[in-house]
Backbone as ProteinMPNN parsed JSONL, in Angstrom:
{"seq_chain_A": "MLTNKGNTVIYIGVTNDVQRRVWEHKQGIYKGFSKKYACHKLVYYEEYQWIQDAIAREKQLKAGSRQNKIDLVNSENPDWNDLSLDWYEGWGT", "coords_chain_A": {"N_chain_A": [[141.465, 120.464, 149.702], [139.446, 120.025, 146.983], [137.55, 121.401, 144.306], [134.888, 121.824, 141.896], [134.434, 123.529, 138.704], [132.309, 125.337, 139.126], [132.309, 125.593, 141.855], [130.607, 123.975, 143.358], [130.833, 121.495, 144.448], [132.65, 119.755, 146.939], [135.647, 118.137, 147.502], [137.531, 116.113, 149.638], [140.666, 114.912, 150.555], [143.567, 112.896, 151.394], [147.122, 112.84, 151.081], [150.542, 111.93, 150.38], [151.909, 113.494, 148.683], [151.063, 116.32, 147.52], [151.186, 117.863, 145.156], [151.568, 115.951, 143.094], [149.251, 114.409, 143.455], [147.124, 116.223, 143.034], [147.616, 116.818, 140.359], [147.07, 114.284, 139.264], [144.309, 114.199, 139.772], [143.49, 116.342, 138.135], [144.066, 115.263, 135.669], [142.302, 113.195, 135.56], [142.893, 110.556, 136.187], [142.143, 108.485, 137.947], [139.164, 106.68, 138.549], [136.236, 107.755, 140.247], [134.835, 109.804, 142.891], [135.949, 112.455, 142.599], [136.619, 112.528, 139.893], [134.147, 112.004, 138.677], [132.677, 114.281, 139.406], [134.244, 116.285, 138.395], [136.3, 117.556, 139.948], [138.756, 119.569, 139.962], [140.056, 121.751, 140.868], [142.171, 123.106, 143.177], [141.483, 124.409, 146.223], [142.053, 124.682, 148.869], [144.454, 123.621, 151.258], [146.3, 121.751, 153.691], [149.375, 121.131, 155.374], [151.106, 118.472, 156.923], [153.424, 117.027, 159.209], [153.282, 114.422, 160.082], [151.647, 111.5, 159.013], [149.544, 110.375, 160.445], [148.424, 112.562, 161.765], [147.513, 114.02, 159.58], [145.565, 112.288, 158.527], [143.768, 112.213, 160.658], [142.912, 114.879, 160.642], [141.732, 114.985, 158.1], [139.54, 113.254, 158.501], [138.182, 114.74, 160.431], [137.506, 117.053, 158.97], [135.899, 115.942, 156.929], [133.775, 115.034, 158.451], [132.579, 117.323, 159.251], [130.23, 120.016, 158.633], [128.988, 121.106, 155.415], [128.928, 123.878, 155.333], [130.902, 124.55, 157.21], [133.178, 123.736, 155.808], [133.075, 125.455, 153.595], [133.356, 127.906, 154.951], [135.959, 127.586, 155.924], [137.507, 127.496, 153.55], [136.83, 130.062, 152.574], [138.039, 131.634, 154.531], [140.759, 131.474, 154.014], [141.096, 131.557, 151.262], [139.344, 133.471, 149.779], [138.429, 134.062, 147.181], [138.289, 131.668, 145.978], [140.33, 130.677, 144.333], [142.327, 128.626, 142.131], [144.781, 127.049, 143.711], [146.855, 125.626, 142.707], [147.661, 126.419, 140.214], [150.159, 127.43, 139.208], [151.861, 125.323, 139.542], [152.457, 123.401, 137.617], [154.046, 123.9, 135.355], [155.509, 122.737, 132.495], [154.558, 120.207, 132.973], [152.619, 119.491, 131.251], [149.96, 120.296, 131.522]], "CA_chain_A": [[140.113, 120.454, 149.219], [139.263, 120.297, 145.566], [136.184, 121.692, 143.912], [134.68, 121.879, 140.455], [134.47, 124.87, 138.115], [131.296, 126.184, 139.733], [132.468, 125.546, 143.315], [129.398, 123.378, 143.918], [131.184, 120.213, 145.058], [133.915, 119.799, 147.681], [136.297, 116.842, 147.696], [138.604, 116.153, 150.635], [141.492, 113.709, 150.547], [144.887, 112.983, 152.027], [148.174, 112.306, 150.226], [151.905, 112.265, 150.801], [152.48, 114.357, 147.646], [149.885, 117.074, 147.077], [151.33, 118.269, 143.759], [151.314, 114.779, 142.25], [147.86, 113.97, 143.584], [146.264, 117.195, 142.353], [147.827, 116.581, 138.927], [146.299, 113.084, 138.921], [142.9, 114.609, 139.723], [143.292, 117.169, 136.951], [144.153, 114.378, 134.501], [141.232, 112.202, 135.621], [143.548, 109.254, 136.122], [141.431, 107.472, 138.726], [137.713, 106.787, 138.625], [135.762, 108.023, 141.594], [134.075, 111.02, 143.165], [136.536, 113.676, 142.042], [136.511, 112.469, 138.43], [132.725, 112.098, 138.34], [132.209, 115.649, 139.601], [135.245, 117.195, 137.807], [136.962, 118.327, 141.003], [140.107, 119.793, 139.454], [140.553, 123.039, 141.363], [142.632, 123.064, 144.566], [141.112, 125.678, 146.862], [142.54, 124.728, 150.251], [145.195, 122.448, 151.72], [147.126, 121.858, 154.894], [150.495, 120.199, 155.369], [151.412, 117.867, 158.222], [154.645, 116.235, 159.236], [152.958, 113.022, 160.367], [150.472, 111.033, 158.292], [148.449, 110.158, 161.395], [147.787, 113.857, 161.989], [146.807, 114.365, 158.342], [144.373, 111.439, 158.443], [142.837, 112.684, 161.684], [142.337, 116.135, 160.156], [140.844, 114.632, 156.988], [138.308, 112.724, 159.091], [137.5, 115.859, 161.082], [136.918, 117.899, 157.933], [134.822, 115.209, 156.267], [132.652, 114.91, 159.388], [131.987, 118.648, 159.443], [129.178, 120.431, 157.713], [129.409, 121.779, 154.192], [129.166, 125.28, 155.656], [132.217, 124.643, 157.85], [134.177, 123.628, 154.738], [133.01, 126.723, 152.862], [133.94, 128.935, 155.819], [137.401, 127.37, 155.972], [138.057, 127.981, 152.281], [136.669, 131.516, 152.53], [138.973, 132.288, 155.456], [142.12, 131.433, 153.466], [141.081, 131.725, 149.814], [137.976, 133.963, 149.586], [138.041, 134.061, 145.771], [138.279, 130.267, 145.553], [141.288, 130.512, 143.238], [143.034, 127.352, 142.066], [146.095, 127.26, 144.33], [147.859, 124.805, 142.032], [147.822, 126.848, 138.822], [151.549, 127.613, 138.779], [152.661, 124.155, 139.926], [152.633, 122.376, 136.579], [154.768, 124.318, 134.165], [156.293, 121.624, 131.985], [153.884, 118.934, 133.248], [151.69, 119.206, 130.167], [148.56, 120.647, 131.802]], "C_chain_A": [[140.126, 120.824, 147.75], [137.798, 120.613, 145.325], [136.094, 121.686, 142.393], [134.647, 123.332, 139.994], [133.484, 125.826, 138.782], [131.337, 126.241, 141.248], [131.253, 124.925, 144.012], [129.652, 122.059, 144.634], [132.508, 120.387, 145.785], [134.398, 118.381, 147.907], [137.432, 117.029, 148.692], [139.349, 114.837, 150.591], [142.807, 113.96, 151.255], [145.902, 112.314, 151.105], [149.531, 112.647, 150.821], [152.606, 113.16, 149.781], [151.339, 115.136, 146.996], [150.001, 117.498, 145.613], [151.022, 117.116, 142.81], [149.838, 114.416, 142.273], [146.895, 114.94, 142.915], [146.401, 117.021, 140.845], [147.047, 115.353, 138.471], [144.803, 113.396, 138.844], [142.613, 115.411, 138.454], [143.291, 116.329, 135.673], [143.027, 113.346, 134.465], [141.747, 110.779, 135.58], [142.748, 108.164, 136.825], [139.928, 107.733, 138.698], [137.322, 107.05, 140.067], [135.06, 109.361, 141.671], [134.651, 112.231, 142.447], [136.489, 113.684, 140.52], [135.061, 112.663, 138.0], [132.233, 113.537, 138.397], [133.216, 116.705, 139.141], [135.864, 118.129, 138.844], [138.433, 118.479, 140.641], [140.768, 121.022, 140.036], [140.89, 122.925, 142.848], [142.348, 124.41, 145.214], [141.612, 125.794, 148.299], [143.361, 123.472, 150.514], [145.989, 122.786, 152.968], [148.243, 120.83, 154.779], [150.787, 119.74, 156.791], [152.696, 117.064, 158.119], [154.324, 114.754, 159.341], [151.639, 112.63, 159.706], [149.283, 110.81, 159.225], [147.687, 111.459, 161.66], [146.976, 114.281, 160.767], [145.517, 113.565, 158.207], [143.325, 111.875, 159.462], [142.153, 113.972, 161.233], [141.372, 115.882, 158.992], [139.503, 114.132, 157.521], [137.495, 113.834, 159.752], [136.804, 116.743, 160.048], [135.745, 117.213, 157.246], [133.585, 115.111, 157.14], [131.932, 116.244, 159.592], [130.939, 118.967, 158.399], [129.784, 121.051, 156.455], [129.738, 123.24, 154.492], [130.513, 125.47, 156.345], [133.334, 124.587, 156.819], [134.236, 124.926, 153.941], [133.66, 127.839, 153.669], [135.457, 128.811, 155.88], [138.059, 127.861, 154.691], [137.979, 129.503, 152.23], [137.664, 132.25, 153.423], [140.387, 132.389, 154.883], [142.18, 131.791, 151.982], [139.692, 132.229, 149.399], [137.508, 134.002, 148.136], [137.983, 132.657, 145.177], [139.15, 130.066, 144.305], [141.899, 129.124, 143.284], [144.465, 127.584, 142.544], [147.212, 126.496, 143.629], [148.201, 125.295, 140.634], [149.273, 126.964, 138.37], [152.449, 126.423, 139.118], [153.125, 123.318, 138.748], [153.271, 122.849, 135.307], [155.673, 123.171, 133.74], [155.694, 120.264, 132.263], [152.915, 118.573, 132.146], [150.242, 119.481, 130.477], [148.286, 122.072, 131.443]], "O_chain_A": [[140.74, 121.808, 147.34], [136.919, 120.149, 146.052], [137.102, 121.559, 141.698], [134.812, 124.251, 140.796], [133.796, 127.0, 138.98], [130.482, 126.877, 141.864], [130.913, 125.311, 145.131], [128.781, 121.561, 145.348], [133.393, 121.092, 145.3], [133.673, 117.533, 148.428], [138.2, 117.986, 148.6], [138.738, 113.769, 150.589], [143.118, 115.081, 151.658], [145.581, 111.338, 150.427], [149.65, 113.539, 151.661], [153.759, 113.544, 149.979], [150.726, 114.667, 146.038], [149.0, 117.49, 144.897], [150.297, 117.291, 141.831], [149.244, 114.146, 141.229], [145.932, 114.503, 142.285], [145.403, 117.071, 140.126], [146.428, 115.375, 137.407], [144.112, 112.911, 137.949], [141.608, 115.18, 137.781], [142.594, 116.653, 134.711], [142.823, 112.691, 133.442], [141.11, 109.896, 135.005], [142.688, 107.033, 136.341], [139.485, 108.876, 138.81], [138.003, 106.614, 140.995], [134.733, 109.972, 140.653], [133.926, 112.953, 141.763], [136.335, 114.745, 139.916], [134.784, 113.406, 137.058], [131.462, 113.968, 137.54], [133.065, 117.885, 139.457], [135.941, 119.34, 138.637], [139.255, 117.624, 140.972], [141.926, 121.307, 139.729], [140.013, 122.678, 143.675], [142.902, 125.431, 144.808], [141.596, 126.88, 148.879], [143.01, 122.387, 150.052], [146.299, 123.944, 153.248], [148.07, 119.782, 154.157], [150.72, 120.524, 157.737], [153.01, 116.496, 157.073], [155.016, 113.923, 158.753], [150.639, 113.339, 159.824], [148.138, 111.033, 158.833], [146.46, 111.458, 161.767], [145.885, 114.835, 160.901], [144.487, 114.112, 157.813], [142.132, 111.902, 159.159], [140.948, 114.135, 161.423], [140.312, 116.504, 158.917], [138.449, 114.546, 157.039], [136.269, 113.863, 159.647], [135.651, 117.134, 160.231], [134.711, 117.837, 157.009], [132.464, 115.105, 156.631], [130.794, 116.271, 160.059], [130.795, 118.258, 157.403], [130.944, 121.464, 156.444], [130.712, 123.78, 153.968], [131.199, 126.46, 156.086], [134.327, 125.305, 156.937], [135.318, 125.434, 153.647], [134.43, 128.631, 153.126], [136.162, 129.819, 155.885], [139.064, 128.569, 154.745], [138.958, 130.162, 151.879], [138.083, 133.363, 153.105], [141.131, 133.303, 155.239], [143.205, 132.276, 151.501], [138.943, 131.504, 148.745], [136.303, 133.978, 147.883], [137.662, 132.489, 144.001], [138.761, 129.382, 143.358], [141.982, 128.511, 144.349], [145.259, 128.234, 141.865], [148.388, 126.701, 143.93], [148.968, 124.638, 139.93], [149.578, 126.618, 137.228], [153.67, 126.515, 138.991], [154.106, 122.586, 138.874], [153.054, 122.245, 134.256], [156.497, 122.692, 134.52], [156.252, 119.253, 131.838], [152.428, 117.443, 132.109], [149.361, 118.968, 129.788], [147.162, 122.546, 131.609]]}, "name": "protein", "num_of_chains": 1, "seq": "MLTNKGNTVIYIGVTNDVQRRVWEHKQGIYKGFSKKYACHKLVYYEEYQWIQDAIAREKQLKAGSRQNKIDLVNSENPDWNDLSLDWYEGWGT"}
């Protein structure tokens, strides 16, 4: 889950490389929801061995209420810190 600076928007996606994909979001490489709303802060993620499981979870999260998403982030990252801050040393961000 990515959010913007004010934590007012939540973006959910699936990828096979979370570090690369978050970096792409931070760089604004692709047009779309996350670029439009400046969703650059990784506040929650899960890892799965099988892509089918990851896609199923993505659909489940997207179908849930905003409050469910907020509760999930709060349960693991109550300060809504950017979990990717130390990932990009030497990446130019």
